[in-house]
Each structure stands twice: as structure tokens, then as C-alpha cells.
VOKOLFI-958323 format. One record per atom (N, C-alpha, C): residue number from 1; residue in one letter; atom name; x, y, z. Coordinates in nm, 3 decimals, always signed. Example, Ala and Ser with C-alpha at 12.3 -4.5 7.8 and 13.67 -1.06 7.14 Angstrom:
% residues 2
   nr  rest  atom        u        v        w
    1     A     N   +1.319   -0.569   +0.780
    1     A    CA   +1.230   -0.450   +0.780
    1     A     C   +1.320   -0.330   +0.780
    2     S     N   +1.285   -0.225   +0.708
    2     S    CA   +1.367   -0.106   +0.714
    2     S     C   +1.290   +0.003   +0.787
***
This chain:
% residues 76
   nr  rest  atom        u        v        w
    1     X     N  -15.150   -0.242   -4.022
    1     X    CA  -15.098   -0.142   -4.113
    1     X     C  -14.945   -0.139   -4.100
    2     X     N  -14.877   -0.140   -4.211
    2     X    CA  -14.731   -0.133   -4.212
    2     X     C  -14.686   +0.010   -4.229
    3     X     N  -14.591   +0.050   -4.146
    3     X    CA  -14.535   +0.185   -4.157
    3     X     C  -14.385   +0.173   -4.180
    4     X     N  -14.334   +0.244   -4.278
    4     X    CA  -14.193   +0.243   -4.309
    4     X     C  -14.136   +0.381   -4.279
    5     X     N  -14.029   +0.387   -4.204
    5     X    CA  -13.964   +0.514   -4.172
    5     X     C  -13.842   +0.536   -4.258
    6     X     N  -13.824   +0.657   -4.304
    6     X    CA  -13.708   +0.694   -4.385
    6     X     C  -13.630   +0.804   -4.315
    7     X     N  -13.500   +0.795   -4.320
    7     X    CA  -13.415   +0.902   -4.269
    7     X     C  -13.348   +0.964   -4.390
    8     X     N  -13.375   +1.091   -4.412
    8     X    CA  -13.327   +1.159   -4.532
    8     X     C  -13.232   +1.272   -4.490
    9     X     N  -13.118   +1.278   -4.556
    9     X    CA  -13.020   +1.383   -4.531
    9     X     C  -13.010   +1.473   -4.654
   10     X     N  -12.990   +1.600   -4.631
   10     X    CA  -12.971   +1.691   -4.743
   10     X     C  -12.863   +1.792   -4.707
   11     X     N  -12.802   +1.850   -4.807
   11     X    CA  -12.700   +1.952   -4.785
   11     X     C  -12.757   +2.084   -4.835
   12     X     N  -12.769   +2.179   -4.744
   12     X    CA  -12.816   +2.312   -4.781
   12     X     C  -12.695   +2.392   -4.827
   13     X     N  -12.679   +2.407   -4.955
   13     X    CA  -12.554   +2.460   -5.010
   13     X     C  -12.546   +2.611   -5.012
   14     X     N  -12.654   +2.680   -4.992
   14     X    CA  -12.647   +2.826   -5.002
   14     X     C  -12.652   +2.897   -4.867
   15     X     N  -12.607   +2.830   -4.762
   15     X    CA  -12.600   +2.894   -4.630
   15     X     C  -12.464   +2.961   -4.612
   16     X     N  -12.462   +3.063   -4.528
   16     X    CA  -12.335   +3.132   -4.502
   16     X     C  -12.252   +3.064   -4.395
   17     X     N  -12.317   +2.996   -4.301
   17     X    CA  -12.242   +2.933   -4.193
   17     X     C  -12.290   +2.790   -4.172
   18     X     N  -12.211   +2.713   -4.098
   18     X    CA  -12.245   +2.573   -4.068
   18     X     C  -12.364   +2.567   -3.973
   19     X     N  -12.414   +2.447   -3.948
   19     X    CA  -12.535   +2.431   -3.869
   19     X     C  -12.518   +2.473   -3.722
   20     X     N  -12.405   +2.441   -3.662
   20     X    CA  -12.389   +2.468   -3.519
   20     X     C  -12.277   +2.566   -3.484
   21     X     N  -12.213   +2.630   -3.584
   21     X    CA  -12.107   +2.726   -3.553
   21     X     C  -12.101   +2.833   -3.662
   22     X     N  -12.028   +2.941   -3.639
   22     X    CA  -12.023   +3.050   -3.737
   22     X     C  -11.922   +3.029   -3.851
   23     X     N  -11.855   +2.916   -3.858
   23     X    CA  -11.759   +2.891   -3.967
   23     X     C  -11.832   +2.888   -4.101
   24     X     N  -11.763   +2.924   -4.207
   24     X    CA  -11.823   +2.924   -4.340
   24     X     C  -11.869   +2.783   -4.379
   25     X     N  -11.986   +2.775   -4.438
   25     X    CA  -12.039   +2.646   -4.480
   25     X     C  -11.976   +2.599   -4.610
   26     X     N  -11.927   +2.691   -4.690
   26     X    CA  -11.864   +2.655   -4.817
   26     X     C  -11.722   +2.606   -4.789
   27     X     N  -11.701   +2.477   -4.799
   27     X    CA  -11.571   +2.418   -4.768
   27     X     C  -11.480   +2.416   -4.890
   28     X     N  -11.531   +2.449   -5.007
   28     X    CA  -11.450   +2.445   -5.128
   28     X     C  -11.343   +2.554   -5.122
   29     X     N  -11.223   +2.521   -5.162
   29     X    CA  -11.114   +2.617   -5.161
   29     X     C  -11.034   +2.617   -5.031
   30     X     N  -11.079   +2.542   -4.931
   30     X    CA  -11.008   +2.533   -4.805
   30     X     C  -10.930   +2.402   -4.800
   31     X     N  -10.817   +2.405   -4.734
   31     X    CA  -10.742   +2.281   -4.711
   31     X     C  -10.812   +2.201   -4.602
   32     X     N  -10.775   +2.075   -4.587
   32     X    CA  -10.834   +1.988   -4.485
   32     X     C  -10.811   +2.048   -4.347
   33     X     N  -10.916   +2.052   -4.266
   33     X    CA  -10.914   +2.103   -4.128
   33     X     C  -10.872   +2.249   -4.118
   34     X     N  -10.894   +2.326   -4.222
   34     X    CA  -10.860   +2.469   -4.219
   34     X     C  -10.982   +2.554   -4.182
   35     X     N  -11.099   +2.507   -4.215
   35     X    CA  -11.223   +2.582   -4.192
   35     X     C  -11.295   +2.527   -4.068
   36     X     N  -11.227   +2.527   -3.954
   36     X    CA  -11.285   +2.472   -3.831
   36     X     C  -11.261   +2.567   -3.714
   37     X     N  -11.333   +2.543   -3.608
   37     X    CA  -11.320   +2.622   -3.485
   37     X     C  -11.340   +2.526   -3.366
   38     X     N  -11.327   +2.574   -3.244
   38     X    CA  -11.348   +2.486   -3.128
   38     X     C  -11.487   +2.422   -3.123
   39     X     N  -11.588   +2.490   -3.175
   39     X    CA  -11.723   +2.432   -3.177
   39     X     C  -11.728   +2.317   -3.275
   40     X     N  -11.669   +2.335   -3.395
   40     X    CA  -11.666   +2.227   -3.496
   40     X     C  -11.597   +2.103   -3.440
   41     X     N  -11.490   +2.125   -3.365
   41     X    CA  -11.412   +2.014   -3.314
   41     X     C  -11.474   +1.951   -3.190
   42     X     N  -11.575   +2.016   -3.133
   42     X    CA  -11.644   +1.962   -3.016
   42     X     C  -11.559   +1.967   -2.890
   43     X     N  -11.477   +2.071   -2.879
   43     X    CA  -11.391   +2.084   -2.761
   43     X     C  -11.475   +2.110   -2.637
   44     X     N  -11.430   +2.060   -2.523
   44     X    CA  -11.504   +2.083   -2.398
   44     X     C  -11.518   +2.233   -2.370
   45     X     N  -11.636   +2.273   -2.330
   45     X    CA  -11.663   +2.412   -2.297
   45     X     C  -11.713   +2.493   -2.415
   46     X     N  -11.703   +2.440   -2.534
   46     X    CA  -11.754   +2.515   -2.650
   46     X     C  -11.903   +2.487   -2.666
   47     X     N  -11.980   +2.592   -2.682
   47     X    CA  -12.125   +2.578   -2.690
   47     X     C  -12.172   +2.603   -2.833
   48     X     N  -12.244   +2.509   -2.891
   48     X    CA  -12.293   +2.528   -3.028
   48     X     C  -12.402   +2.635   -3.035
   49     X     N  -12.408   +2.702   -3.149
   49     X    CA  -12.515   +2.799   -3.175
   49     X     C  -12.587   +2.754   -3.301
   50     X     N  -12.715   +2.726   -3.289
   50     X    CA  -12.793   +2.675   -3.400
   50     X     C  -12.815   +2.783   -3.506
   51     X     N  -12.791   +2.749   -3.630
   51     X    CA  -12.810   +2.839   -3.743
   51     X     C  -12.960   +2.842   -3.774
   52     X     N  -13.025   +2.951   -3.738
   52     X    CA  -13.171   +2.963   -3.754
   52     X     C  -13.212   +2.960   -3.901
   53     X     N  -13.128   +3.014   -3.989
   53     X    CA  -13.159   +3.013   -4.133
   53     X     C  -13.164   +2.869   -4.186
   54     X     N  -13.074   +2.783   -4.135
   54     X    CA  -13.073   +2.642   -4.176
   54     X     C  -13.201   +2.572   -4.131
   55     X     N  -13.247   +2.603   -4.012
   55     X    CA  -13.370   +2.542   -3.960
   55     X     C  -13.489   +2.584   -4.046
   56     X     N  -13.496   +2.713   -4.080
   56     X    CA  -13.607   +2.762   -4.164
   56     X     C  -13.606   +2.694   -4.300
   57     X     N  -13.489   +2.687   -4.363
   57     X    CA  -13.481   +2.628   -4.497
   57     X     C  -13.510   +2.478   -4.493
   58     X     N  -13.465   +2.410   -4.390
   58     X    CA  -13.493   +2.267   -4.377
   58     X     C  -13.643   +2.243   -4.360
   59     X     N  -13.704   +2.323   -4.276
   59     X    CA  -13.848   +2.309   -4.252
   59     X     C  -13.927   +2.341   -4.378
   60     X     N  -13.883   +2.443   -4.454
   60     X    CA  -13.950   +2.474   -4.581
   60     X     C  -13.937   +2.359   -4.679
   61     X     N  -13.820   +2.295   -4.683
   61     X    CA  -13.801   +2.180   -4.772
   61     X     C  -13.895   +2.066   -4.734
   62     X     N  -13.907   +2.040   -4.605
   62     X    CA  -13.996   +1.933   -4.558
   62     X     C  -14.141   +1.965   -4.593
   63     X     N  -14.182   +2.085   -4.564
   63     X    CA  -14.321   +2.122   -4.592
   63     X     C  -14.348   +2.125   -4.742
   64     X     N  -14.249   +2.164   -4.820
   64     X    CA  -14.265   +2.169   -4.965
   64     X     C  -14.280   +2.031   -5.027
   65     X     N  -14.219   +1.931   -4.968
   65     X    CA  -14.230   +1.795   -5.020
   65     X     C  -14.335   +1.714   -4.944
   66     X     N  -14.405   +1.780   -4.853
   66     X    CA  -14.513   +1.718   -4.776
   66     X     C  -14.466   +1.597   -4.694
   67     X     N  -14.348   +1.611   -4.633
   67     X    CA  -14.300   +1.507   -4.542
   67     X     C  -14.354   +1.537   -4.403
   68     X     N  -14.421   +1.442   -4.345
   68     X    CA  -14.480   +1.463   -4.213
   68     X     C  -14.451   +1.346   -4.123
   69     X     N  -14.459   +1.370   -3.995
   69     X    CA  -14.437   +1.266   -3.895
   69     X     C  -14.565   +1.259   -3.812
   70     X     N  -14.644   +1.159   -3.834
   70     X    CA  -14.770   +1.138   -3.761
   70     X     C  -14.860   +1.260   -3.768
   71     X     N  -14.866   +1.326   -3.884
   71     X    CA  -14.953   +1.441   -3.900
   71     X     C  -14.893   +1.571   -3.851
   72     X     N  -14.771   +1.568   -3.801
   72     X    CA  -14.707   +1.689   -3.753
   72     X     C  -14.603   +1.735   -3.856
   73     X     N  -14.542   +1.851   -3.833
   73     X    CA  -14.437   +1.897   -3.921
   73     X     C  -14.316   +1.807   -3.915
   74     X     N  -14.224   +1.828   -4.006
   74     X    CA  -14.102   +1.746   -4.014
   74     X     C  -14.026   +1.745   -3.884
   75     X     N  -13.962   +1.636   -3.858
   75     X    CA  -13.873   +1.626   -3.743
   75     X     C  -13.734   +1.659   -3.793
   76     X     N  -13.671   +1.759   -3.735
   76     X    CA  -13.538   +1.801   -3.779
   76     X     C  -13.432   +1.724   -3.706
***
């Protein structure tokens, strides 16, 4: 049996913050490197905080399109 794996990326445009930091997710209207913080830049000692709303919406998108990994829910 042949199995083909796909890696799919999507942009969740209606979130208030980025995936791993509290900066605004809407980058429109900002100059280059204006909407960043130490977490965005990956500075030593900065700890990311996962955006739970993004995880919920991503999982809903996967379940809505019936994407599964070996019979389990989507892998984020």
C-alpha cells in the first residue's frame, strides 16, 4: 500500500495575537519589524506562550476537512 504525506500550512487571519506571543497577528499597517517582541525575535530567556485560540481553530479546520493521521486527530 502506498501512503503519501502532505504538509499543509494555513494562515488564521482572524486571531488577535500571533501563535507564540501576545503581539498582534494583523501585520497590515505596520512597518517592517515594528510589530515584534523578544519572543518573536527568539531572544535567549524569552519563553513562548501558545495561543490556545489558534490551536482550537486549527484543530477545527482539520476535523472539518477530515484530515487525519493514522486514524487520530490532526497533527499540529
